[in-house]
N, C-alpha and C positions, 0 to 999 in steps of 0.2 A: 702747056712746057712740056718738052720731052729730056726726061732722067738722061744722061748719058750712061752709056755702057759700063763706066768702072758703079755707078750709084747702083744700076742694077745687080750687077753680083756680088756687093756688100752685103743688099738685102736681102739676096734670097741664100748666103752665108745664115744672116743672123737669123730668120724665117728656120732654114736646119737646123739650127744648133740649138733654138726653143723646144724643136719638135723630140726630138732626141733626149733634152733632159726632164722633160715629163714626163714625174712618176708616172708609171703603167696600173691599171688596176685592173687585183687580181678579181679571176670568177669565185665566186663562192663556191662551193666544195660539195658538190650533195652527200645528201643522209646518208648514212652507212643503211644499207639492206642487214634485216635482223637472221639472226641462223634460224635455220628449218629445226622449230621442234623450243626452241626460245621464248619464255614469260615476255610480254610486253613489260618495260619498266612503269612504274606505278610510280608514285608521290615517294620520296621517302619521310617513313617515320619519324618523331625528331626524337633524339633521344633524353633517360629522360636523367635530369640531373642528377651527380652522387651525392650521397652527404658528406660532407666532413668527414676527416679523422679527426678523433674527440670531440664530437656535437652530438650531446643527449640529447635521445632520442624521446620523447613524448609519449610517458605510458599512459594506455588504452585503458578510461574510466567508462568499468559496464556500467550500465543504465541502473539504476535504483528499480527494484521489486515490488512495486506500491502493495504487494499481498505480505513481505514479511512486514513491513511497515504497520502494516495496520492490527498480526497478529502480535508487534512489540504493544499497540497501544491499547491492544484486549487484555495479554498478562497483564501491564503497565496496570492499568485497573481493578483487574481481577486482585491483586495484592495489595493493593486497598483496601478492596473489600472485604478479604481475611484482614489484613491488620485492624482496620475498624472493628470489625464483628469481636476478633480476640481479646482483644481493649476493653471491650463492650463485657466478656461473658467474665476474666478474669478480675474486672472492678467492681462485678457482681457478687463476686465468689470471694474479694477478700471482706466485700462489707457486711458479710455476711452475719451470723449472731455467732455461730461456730466459729467462724473462721479465729475473728475478733477475742475470744474470750483464751484463745489456742496461745495468740500473741500474747495477750495482754498475759496469762499464766508464763509464757519464756521468757517475756521483761523482768516481772518480780523474778522467777528464780534466778535472774542473772546478779538482779539488783540486792537477793539474799545472796548470792556468793560470794560476789565481791565486799558485804557487810562484814558475813565469816571471818575474811583473806585477814580482812582490818583489824577486824579484833585479836585470828590469832597475832599477828602479828606486833600488834600493842601487846600483848601478854611476854611474846620472848624474850624482853631485856630478863626481866627476873628471870626468865625462867632456865637461860641460858647466859652469864658473863665472859666466856666468849663472842656474844653477839653484841652485847654490849659494849666492849671495848673495841670491837672493830668498826660499829660505828662513830664511836669516837677516835677512833683512827680518821674515818676518812673523811669526819667532818674539821678535823683540826686539817689535814693537806688540804679541802675544799680553802679554810679560810688561807692559807701559805699558796696560796694560784691566785685567790684574787687582788692579795695586800703586792706581788711583782710584777700582775698585772696592773694595776692602778698605779704603780710607782715608777713604773716603765722596765719592769728587773731584765734583765742580759736575755737572749734569746735562750743557750744553753739551761737556765732557770727554770724560765719559763718551762720549757721543753722540760724538763726531770719533774716537776712537780705536777705537770699534768699529767705523765705518768704512773704516779706516785697515786696521785688521785685513782687513776683507772685503775689499780690494782687495786685499794683501796678500796671500793666502790664492788669488784668483781667478789670479795674477799664477805660481805655483808652477802651478796647474793647469795656467794657457796653454801649461808648458813641460814639465812633467814629462804629458801624456798623451799628447798627439803622439809622444814618444820613445818612448815604454812600448809603446805601440800598433805605434807599427816596431820594434822590436825583433824580430830572427829567430827567435829561441828564441819570444816571447811568441806571435805569429804561428803558428806552426806548433801551439804547444801551443791557439791560439785555432781554428784548424784540425779538430786530435784533436775536439776538448770537440764544434764545433760538429756532427760527425760522428759522433758516439755519441747525441746528444738526439734528433739525425736516426732514431735505426736505434731509439729507445724511440721516438717519435711511429709511427714504421712498424708496428710490434707491438699496440701501442693502437688505432692502424687498422687494423689487417686482425685484432684481436678486434670490434673494433664491428660488424665485416662479418657476423663469424663469426654470431654472433648472432643474424642474417637466415636462416639454414640452418638451426637448432640448433631441431628437432621441439618442445618443450619449448616454445622462447622465445616461438615461431611461434603456438601454442595461449593463450599468456597473452597475448600483446598479443595474441590475436585476439577475446577474452577480454571485453578491456580496451573495444573499438573495438562490438563488438556492442552492450554493455552503454550507451555513447555514446550510437548510436543510437538507441536505445531510446528513452533518457532523451528526446533530444531530440524524439524524434518525440512526444512526449507530453506536451511542453509548449506 
């Protein structure tokens, strides 16, 4: 069937419009030619992430030194050995007959000194009437204070009675102390006590000096000193 001239014109117009409105495909641009002497671009290095402000940095813990730990253990063992040896030698010294006798003399002298003071104090009221009166006043003040406390007296009264008793006791001591210390028997007993204590102290001092000559003690002490020196050099 032959199309009419009008139909052919319409079809041609439609085809022409479709061709004009179709999007054109652009040809790809050629790659840029690098300039002479320029280094070829390599892969980009990733940036290191920044630490946020205020974030705490973790301290680096140094690796433990095994030699320090070993030397510290050596020092501990040396100290234990020295302590054990010192105790053994000291116990043997304290058990020696000579030292036991010196300690007993000091103990007996202390007992004799206290007994002499008691005797002198018991004889004081007959020798010094003021002392006897002071003792009586102190006893009366003590009874008054006890009654106030038992009857729940006023706090001001109890405070005043307490002060009065303290003053009375101080007066008794002010009379008794010089009188007892000046007693001939007390003075003699004190002299013996001082001599006995000095003898014990001398034996203790001599024993401490003897340790410096004891070969076992010298070796144990040297082991401690050597370990301490080595440990200090490692730190």
